[in-house]
C-alpha positions as a Markdown table, in Angstrom:
| # | Residue | x | y | z |
|---|---|---|---|---|
| 1 | Unk | 0.0 | 0.0 | 0.0 |
| 2 | Unk | 1.6 | 3.3 | -1.1 |
| 3 | Unk | 1.9 | 6.1 | 1.4 |
| 4 | Unk | -0.4 | 9.2 | 0.8 |
| 5 | Unk | 1.4 | 12.0 | -1.1 |
| 6 | Unk | 0.6 | 14.5 | 1.6 |
| 7 | Unk | 3.1 | 14.6 | 4.4 |
| 8 | Unk | 2.5 | 17.6 | 6.6 |
| 9 | Unk | 5.5 | 16.8 | 8.8 |
| 10 | Unk | 7.8 | 18.0 | 6.0 |
| 11 | Unk | 7.0 | 21.6 | 6.9 |
| 12 | Unk | 7.7 | 20.9 | 10.8 |
| 13 | Unk | 11.2 | 19.5 | 10.5 |
| 14 | Unk | 13.2 | 22.6 | 11.5 |
| 15 | Unk | 12.5 | 25.7 | 13.4 |
| 16 | Unk | 13.2 | 27.9 | 10.3 |
| 17 | Unk | 10.5 | 25.9 | 8.3 |
| 18 | Unk | 8.0 | 26.1 | 11.2 |
| 19 | Unk | 8.6 | 29.9 | 11.5 |
| 20 | Unk | 8.2 | 30.4 | 7.7 |
| 21 | Unk | 4.7 | 28.9 | 7.5 |
| 22 | Unk | 3.5 | 30.0 | 11.0 |
| 23 | Unk | -0.1 | 31.2 | 10.6 |
| 24 | Unk | -0.3 | 33.3 | 13.7 |
| 25 | Unk | 2.4 | 35.8 | 14.8 |
| 26 | Unk | 3.0 | 37.2 | 18.2 |
| 27 | Unk | 5.2 | 40.1 | 19.1 |
| 28 | Unk | 5.7 | 42.4 | 22.1 |
| 29 | Unk | 4.1 | 45.1 | 20.1 |
| 30 | Unk | 0.8 | 43.4 | 20.3 |
| 31 | Unk | 0.9 | 43.5 | 24.1 |
| 32 | Unk | -0.2 | 46.0 | 26.7 |
| 33 | Unk | 1.1 | 45.7 | 30.2 |
| 34 | Unk | -1.1 | 46.7 | 33.2 |
| 35 | Unk | 0.4 | 49.1 | 35.9 |
| 36 | Unk | -1.0 | 49.7 | 39.4 |
| 37 | Unk | -0.2 | 53.2 | 40.6 |
| 38 | Unk | -0.5 | 54.1 | 44.3 |
| 39 | Unk | 0.2 | 57.0 | 46.5 |
| 40 | Unk | 3.5 | 57.7 | 48.1 |
| 41 | Unk | 7.1 | 57.9 | 47.1 |
| 42 | Unk | 9.7 | 55.4 | 46.4 |
| 43 | Unk | 7.1 | 52.7 | 46.4 |
| 44 | Unk | 7.7 | 49.4 | 44.5 |
| 45 | Unk | 5.7 | 46.8 | 46.4 |
| 46 | Unk | 5.2 | 43.4 | 44.9 |
| 47 | Unk | 1.5 | 42.2 | 44.8 |
| 48 | Unk | 1.2 | 38.7 | 46.5 |
| 49 | Unk | -1.3 | 37.3 | 44.2 |
| 50 | Unk | 0.4 | 38.7 | 41.0 |
| 51 | Unk | 4.1 | 37.7 | 41.3 |
| 52 | Unk | 6.4 | 40.0 | 39.3 |
| 53 | Unk | 3.8 | 42.8 | 39.3 |
| 54 | Unk | 4.0 | 45.8 | 41.7 |
| 55 | Unk | 2.2 | 48.7 | 43.2 |
| 56 | Unk | 4.2 | 51.7 | 42.1 |
| 57 | Unk | 4.3 | 55.3 | 43.2 |
| 58 | Unk | 4.2 | 58.0 | 40.6 |
| 59 | Unk | 8.0 | 58.7 | 40.9 |
| 60 | Unk | 8.6 | 54.9 | 40.2 |
| 61 | Unk | 6.2 | 54.5 | 37.3 |
| 62 | Unk | 8.2 | 56.5 | 34.9 |
| 63 | Unk | 11.3 | 54.3 | 35.3 |
| 64 | Unk | 9.1 | 51.2 | 35.0 |
| 65 | Unk | 7.7 | 52.6 | 31.8 |
| 66 | Unk | 11.1 | 53.2 | 30.3 |
| 67 | Unk | 12.0 | 49.6 | 30.8 |
| 68 | Unk | 8.7 | 48.5 | 29.3 |
| 69 | Unk | 9.4 | 50.7 | 26.2 |
| 70 | Unk | 12.8 | 49.3 | 25.8 |
| 71 | Unk | 11.3 | 45.9 | 25.7 |
| 72 | Unk | 9.3 | 46.7 | 22.7 |
| 73 | Unk | 6.0 | 46.3 | 24.5 |
| 74 | Unk | 3.3 | 48.3 | 22.8 |
| 75 | Unk | 1.8 | 50.2 | 25.7 |
| 76 | Unk | 0.6 | 50.2 | 29.2 |
| 77 | Unk | -2.8 | 50.6 | 30.9 |
| 78 | Unk | -2.9 | 52.4 | 34.1 |
| 79 | Unk | -5.1 | 51.6 | 37.2 |
| 80 | Unk | -5.1 | 53.8 | 40.3 |
| 81 | Unk | -5.3 | 53.3 | 44.0 |
| 82 | Unk | -6.4 | 56.6 | 45.5 |
| 83 | Unk | -5.4 | 58.1 | 48.9 |
| 84 | Unk | -8.9 | 58.3 | 49.9 |
| 85 | Unk | -12.3 | 56.9 | 48.6 |
| 86 | Unk | -15.8 | 58.3 | 48.8 |
| 87 | Unk | -19.2 | 57.3 | 47.5 |
| 88 | Unk | -18.7 | 59.1 | 44.1 |
| 89 | Unk | -14.9 | 58.1 | 43.5 |
| 90 | Unk | -14.0 | 61.8 | 43.2 |
| 91 | Unk | -10.2 | 61.0 | 43.1 |
| 92 | Unk | -10.8 | 59.2 | 39.9 |
| 93 | Unk | -11.5 | 62.4 | 38.0 |
| 94 | Unk | -9.3 | 64.8 | 40.0 |
| 95 | Unk | -6.6 | 66.6 | 38.0 |
| 96 | Unk | -4.0 | 65.6 | 40.7 |
| 97 | Unk | -5.2 | 62.0 | 40.9 |
| 98 | Unk | -2.6 | 59.2 | 40.9 |
| 99 | Unk | -3.5 | 58.1 | 37.3 |
| 100 | Unk | -3.4 | 61.6 | 36.0 |
| 101 | Unk | -0.1 | 62.2 | 37.6 |
| 102 | Unk | 1.2 | 58.8 | 36.3 |
| 103 | Unk | 0.2 | 59.7 | 32.7 |
| 104 | Unk | 2.3 | 62.9 | 32.9 |
| 105 | Unk | 5.2 | 61.0 | 34.3 |
| 106 | Unk | 5.2 | 58.3 | 31.7 |
| 107 | Unk | 4.7 | 60.8 | 28.8 |
| 108 | Unk | 7.8 | 62.7 | 30.2 |
| 109 | Unk | 10.0 | 59.7 | 30.5 |
| 110 | Unk | 8.9 | 57.8 | 27.2 |
| 111 | Unk | 8.9 | 58.9 | 23.7 |
| 112 | Unk | 6.8 | 56.3 | 21.9 |
| 113 | Unk | 5.2 | 54.0 | 24.6 |
| 114 | Unk | 1.3 | 54.1 | 24.3 |
| 115 | Unk | -0.4 | 55.2 | 27.5 |
| 116 | Unk | -3.9 | 53.8 | 28.1 |
| 117 | Unk | -6.1 | 54.5 | 31.2 |
| 118 | Unk | -8.8 | 52.4 | 32.7 |
| 119 | Unk | -12.0 | 54.5 | 33.1 |
| 120 | Unk | -14.1 | 53.1 | 35.9 |
| 121 | Unk | -15.1 | 54.2 | 39.4 |
| 122 | Unk | -14.6 | 50.9 | 41.4 |
| 123 | Unk | -11.1 | 51.6 | 42.5 |
| 124 | Unk | -12.2 | 55.1 | 43.9 |
| 125 | Unk | -15.6 | 54.5 | 45.5 |
| 126 | Unk | -16.1 | 53.7 | 49.2 |
| 127 | Unk | -18.6 | 50.9 | 48.2 |
| 128 | Unk | -16.4 | 49.4 | 45.5 |
| 129 | Unk | -19.0 | 49.4 | 42.7 |
| 130 | Unk | -18.5 | 50.7 | 39.2 |
| 131 | Unk | -21.2 | 53.3 | 39.3 |
| 132 | Unk | -23.2 | 55.6 | 41.5 |
| 133 | Unk | -25.1 | 53.8 | 44.2 |
| 134 | Unk | -28.5 | 55.1 | 45.2 |
| 135 | Unk | -30.8 | 53.2 | 47.4 |
| 136 | Unk | -28.5 | 50.1 | 47.5 |
| 137 | Unk | -28.6 | 50.0 | 43.6 |
| 138 | Unk | -26.0 | 50.8 | 41.0 |
| 139 | Unk | -27.4 | 53.6 | 39.0 |
| 140 | Unk | -26.7 | 53.7 | 35.3 |
| 141 | Unk | -27.4 | 57.1 | 34.1 |
| 142 | Unk | -25.9 | 59.2 | 37.0 |
| 143 | Unk | -22.8 | 57.3 | 36.5 |
| 144 | Unk | -22.3 | 58.5 | 32.8 |
| 145 | Unk | -21.4 | 62.0 | 33.6 |
| 146 | Unk | -18.7 | 60.9 | 36.1 |
| 147 | Unk | -17.2 | 58.4 | 33.6 |
| 148 | Unk | -17.0 | 61.1 | 31.0 |
| 149 | Unk | -15.3 | 63.5 | 33.6 |
| 150 | Unk | -12.7 | 60.8 | 34.3 |
| 151 | Unk | -12.0 | 60.0 | 30.8 |
| 152 | Unk | -11.6 | 63.7 | 29.9 |
| 153 | Unk | -9.3 | 64.3 | 32.9 |
| 154 | Unk | -7.1 | 61.4 | 31.6 |
| 155 | Unk | -7.1 | 62.9 | 28.1 |
| 156 | Unk | -6.0 | 66.2 | 29.5 |
| 157 | Unk | -3.2 | 64.6 | 31.3 |
| 158 | Unk | -2.0 | 63.2 | 28.1 |
| 159 | Unk | -3.4 | 59.6 | 27.8 |
| 160 | Unk | -3.3 | 58.3 | 24.3 |
| 161 | Unk | -6.3 | 56.0 | 24.8 |
| 162 | Unk | -9.1 | 55.8 | 27.3 |
| 163 | Unk | -10.7 | 52.5 | 28.1 |
| 164 | Unk | -14.1 | 52.4 | 29.9 |
| 165 | Unk | -14.6 | 49.1 | 31.8 |
| 166 | Unk | -17.5 | 49.8 | 33.9 |
| 167 | Unk | -20.2 | 48.2 | 31.6 |
| 168 | Unk | -22.8 | 51.0 | 32.2 |
| 169 | Unk | -25.1 | 51.3 | 29.1 |
| 170 | Unk | -24.3 | 54.4 | 27.0 |
| 171 | Unk | -21.0 | 55.2 | 28.6 |
| 172 | Unk | -19.0 | 55.1 | 25.3 |
| 173 | Unk | -21.3 | 57.7 | 23.8 |
| 174 | Unk | -21.0 | 59.9 | 26.9 |
| 175 | Unk | -17.3 | 59.8 | 26.8 |
| 176 | Unk | -17.0 | 60.3 | 23.0 |
| 177 | Unk | -19.3 | 63.4 | 23.3 |
| 178 | Unk | -17.2 | 64.8 | 26.3 |
| 179 | Unk | -13.9 | 64.3 | 24.6 |
| 180 | Unk | -15.1 | 65.7 | 21.2 |
| 181 | Unk | -16.6 | 68.7 | 23.0 |
| 182 | Unk | -13.4 | 69.5 | 24.7 |
| 183 | Unk | -11.1 | 69.3 | 21.8 |
| 184 | Unk | -10.0 | 65.6 | 22.1 |
| 185 | Unk | -11.6 | 64.2 | 19.1 |
| 186 | Unk | -8.4 | 62.4 | 18.2 |
| 187 | Unk | -8.2 | 60.3 | 21.5 |
| 188 | Unk | -9.6 | 56.8 | 20.7 |
| 189 | Unk | -11.8 | 54.8 | 23.1 |
| 190 | Unk | -10.9 | 51.2 | 23.8 |
| 191 | Unk | -14.2 | 49.8 | 25.1 |
| 192 | Unk | -14.5 | 46.9 | 27.5 |
| 193 | Unk | -17.4 | 46.0 | 25.2 |
| 194 | Unk | -18.0 | 42.3 | 26.4 |
| 195 | Unk | -16.8 | 42.2 | 30.0 |
| 196 | Unk | -18.0 | 39.1 | 31.8 |
| 197 | Unk | -18.9 | 38.7 | 35.5 |
| 198 | Unk | -16.0 | 36.3 | 36.0 |
| 199 | Unk | -14.3 | 34.5 | 38.9 |
| 200 | Unk | -11.0 | 35.1 | 37.1 |
| 201 | Unk | -10.8 | 38.7 | 38.6 |
| 202 | Unk | -9.8 | 37.8 | 42.1 |
| 203 | Unk | -6.2 | 38.8 | 42.2 |
| 204 | Unk | -7.0 | 42.1 | 40.4 |
| 205 | Unk | -9.3 | 43.0 | 43.0 |
| 206 | Unk | -6.8 | 42.6 | 45.6 |
| 207 | Unk | -4.2 | 44.6 | 43.6 |
| 208 | Unk | -6.6 | 47.4 | 42.9 |
| 209 | Unk | -8.4 | 47.1 | 46.3 |
| 210 | Unk | -11.7 | 47.2 | 44.2 |
| 211 | Unk | -13.9 | 44.5 | 45.6 |
| 212 | Unk | -17.5 | 45.6 | 46.1 |
| 213 | Unk | -18.4 | 46.1 | 49.7 |
| 214 | Unk | -22.0 | 44.6 | 49.2 |
| 215 | Unk | -23.6 | 42.4 | 46.6 |
| 216 | Unk | -21.6 | 41.7 | 43.2 |
| 217 | Unk | -21.3 | 43.0 | 39.7 |
| 218 | Unk | -23.7 | 40.5 | 38.0 |
| 219 | Unk | -26.2 | 43.2 | 37.5 |
| 220 | Unk | -24.0 | 45.1 | 35.0 |
| 221 | Unk | -21.2 | 42.8 | 34.0 |
| 222 | Unk | -22.2 | 40.0 | 31.4 |
| 223 | Unk | -23.6 | 36.5 | 32.1 |
| 224 | Unk | -20.7 | 34.0 | 31.3 |
| 225 | Unk | -23.2 | 31.9 | 29.4 |
| 226 | Unk | -24.1 | 34.5 | 26.6 |
| 227 | Unk | -22.4 | 35.0 | 23.2 |
| 228 | Unk | -25.1 | 36.8 | 21.3 |
| 229 | Unk | -25.4 | 39.4 | 24.0 |
| 230 | Unk | -21.6 | 40.1 | 23.6 |
| 231 | Unk | -22.1 | 40.9 | 20.0 |
| 232 | Unk | -25.0 | 43.2 | 20.8 |
| 233 | Unk | -22.7 | 45.0 | 23.3 |
| 234 | Unk | -20.0 | 45.2 | 20.7 |
| 235 | Unk | -22.5 | 46.6 | 18.1 |
| 236 | Unk | -23.9 | 49.2 | 20.5 |
| 237 | Unk | -20.3 | 50.5 | 21.6 |
| 238 | Unk | -19.2 | 50.7 | 18.0 |
| 239 | Unk | -22.4 | 52.8 | 17.1 |
| 240 | Unk | -21.6 | 55.0 | 20.2 |
| 241 | Unk | -18.0 | 55.6 | 18.8 |
| 242 | Unk | -15.8 | 52.9 | 20.2 |
| 243 | Unk | -12.5 | 52.6 | 18.2 |
| 244 | Unk | -11.4 | 49.1 | 19.6 |
| 245 | Unk | -13.6 | 46.7 | 21.3 |
| 246 | Unk | -12.5 | 44.1 | 24.0 |
| 247 | Unk | -13.4 | 40.9 | 25.4 |
| 248 | Unk | -12.7 | 40.2 | 29.0 |
| 249 | Unk | -11.5 | 37.7 | 30.2 |
| 250 | Unk | -9.6 | 36.0 | 27.4 |
| 251 | Unk | -9.0 | 32.4 | 27.8 |
| 252 | Unk | -12.5 | 31.1 | 28.9 |
| 253 | Unk | -14.0 | 33.3 | 26.3 |
| 254 | Unk | -11.8 | 32.6 | 23.1 |
| 255 | Unk | -15.1 | 31.6 | 21.2 |
| 256 | Unk | -16.4 | 35.1 | 22.0 |
| 257 | Unk | -13.1 | 36.7 | 20.8 |
| 258 | Unk | -13.5 | 34.8 | 17.6 |
| 259 | Unk | -17.3 | 35.8 | 17.2 |
| 260 | Unk | -16.5 | 39.4 | 17.7 |
| 261 | Unk | -13.5 | 39.4 | 15.3 |
| 262 | Unk | -15.7 | 37.9 | 12.6 |
| 263 | Unk | -18.6 | 40.3 | 13.3 |
| 264 | Unk | -16.9 | 43.7 | 13.8 |
| 265 | Unk | -14.7 | 45.8 | 11.6 |
| 266 | Unk | -13.0 | 47.3 | 14.6 |
| 267 | Unk | -9.7 | 46.1 | 16.1 |
| 268 | Unk | -10.3 | 43.5 | 18.9 |
| 269 | Unk | -8.5 | 43.4 | 22.2 |
| 270 | Unk | -8.5 | 40.7 | 24.8 |
| 271 | Unk | -7.6 | 40.9 | 28.5 |
| 272 | Unk | -5.7 | 37.9 | 29.7 |
| 273 | Unk | -6.7 | 38.7 | 33.3 |
| 274 | Unk | -5.1 | 38.3 | 36.7 |
| 275 | Unk | -6.7 | 34.9 | 37.6 |
| 276 | Unk | -5.3 | 33.5 | 34.3 |
| 277 | Unk | -1.8 | 34.8 | 35.0 |
| 278 | Unk | -1.8 | 33.8 | 38.7 |
| 279 | Unk | -2.9 | 30.2 | 37.8 |
| 280 | Unk | 0.2 | 29.9 | 35.5 |
| 281 | Unk | 2.6 | 31.4 | 38.1 |
| 282 | Unk | 1.3 | 29.3 | 40.8 |
| 283 | Unk | 1.6 | 26.0 | 38.8 |
| 284 | Unk | 5.0 | 27.1 | 37.5 |
| 285 | Unk | 6.3 | 27.8 | 41.0 |
| 286 | Unk | 5.4 | 24.2 | 42.0 |
| 287 | Unk | 7.3 | 22.8 | 39.0 |
| 288 | Unk | 4.1 | 21.5 | 37.4 |
| 289 | Unk | 4.3 | 23.2 | 34.0 |
| 290 | Unk | 6.8 | 24.9 | 31.8 |
| 291 | Unk | 6.0 | 28.5 | 32.3 |
| 292 | Unk | 7.7 | 29.8 | 29.2 |
| 293 | Unk | 6.0 | 27.4 | 26.8 |
| 294 | Unk | 2.7 | 27.7 | 28.5 |
| 295 | Unk | 2.6 | 31.5 | 28.4 |
| 296 | Unk | 3.6 | 31.5 | 24.7 |
| 297 | Unk | 0.9 | 29.0 | 24.0 |
| 298 | Unk | -1.7 | 31.0 | 25.8 |
| 299 | Unk | -1.0 | 34.4 | 24.2 |
| 300 | Unk | -0.7 | 32.6 | 20.8 |
| 301 | Unk | -4.2 | 31.0 | 21.3 |
| 302 | Unk | -5.7 | 34.6 | 22.1 |
| 303 | Unk | -4.0 | 35.9 | 18.9 |
| 304 | Unk | -5.2 | 33.0 | 16.9 |
| 305 | Unk | -8.9 | 33.5 | 18.2 |
| 306 | Unk | -8.7 | 37.0 | 16.6 |
| 307 | Unk | -7.3 | 39.5 | 19.0 |
| 308 | Unk | -5.2 | 42.2 | 17.6 |
| 309 | Unk | -4.2 | 43.6 | 21.1 |
| 310 | Unk | -3.7 | 41.6 | 24.2 |
| 311 | Unk | -3.6 | 43.1 | 27.7 |
| 312 | Unk | -1.4 | 40.8 | 29.7 |
| 313 | Unk | 0.5 | 40.6 | 33.0 |
| 314 | Unk | 2.9 | 38.3 | 31.0 |
| 315 | Unk | 4.0 | 41.0 | 28.7 |
| 316 | Unk | 7.3 | 41.8 | 30.2 |
| 317 | Unk | 8.3 | 38.1 | 30.6 |
| 318 | Unk | 7.4 | 37.3 | 27.1 |
| 319 | Unk | 9.2 | 40.5 | 25.7 |
| 320 | Unk | 12.3 | 39.6 | 27.6 |
| 321 | Unk | 12.4 | 36.0 | 25.9 |
| 322 | Unk | 11.7 | 37.4 | 22.6 |
| 323 | Unk | 14.7 | 39.7 | 22.4 |
């Protein structure tokens, strides 16, 4: 019996052959690295549940950004820990807030690094929810003005991209109108368009001190069982002016990433979130997995699913290995 003419292994024999025919490429320029900015001076404190990631004071964040830029990573996204919290999250939209200061510091230190900012109230509110709370309920419409005010304060500080993550209805439109009306029509919006109510956010909530003080976020973040709803959320955000749409988390929702990439003409981002990162780090620390290979495989899978941009805590480790 003659052997079939097709021998796929021929193109797998050497690394140069494999690289030449590789269908999905992954480079540090595709990645965005999250940074947590905190009050104080000289602060660089490792986050226990996110090994290798740190709380940074404003004076330290510029130095960190310089290293990130040298590694060829595409950008950073900033999350802030305020010095004080209140029901309306007022430090989130203060001109001298930690994120606003950090944006200025990074822009002064780096020539080309893209600076994104997370636009949400949860890190700044005393109740820990992503919107205004009235009568024990998270109110959608009163929240929009505060989110627009926050995004505008980030743009004024020099943010290249603002990224609303709150999942309030209509927030992209409110932010777009505020930016355009203040002369920031060129600032893009990266919308957390399909953000699921996920168990994978645990380490982030420790890092950002943003756990809700009552209830949960299932009333505004998406049900993990839904895909059609994600496409609806993406469509609405695009209609309101989103320039990039994001799926969060990434790994449990690769099918959603693919569906969004096929349905939308906007660039697609995916957030490889804290719980996904922490699982890899924990298993690697016990010698159960090859961290380098696993990380590359995970990030490649997210790209293969259709993500143009990946927000990931693995960015620095991956970039160092890619040099």
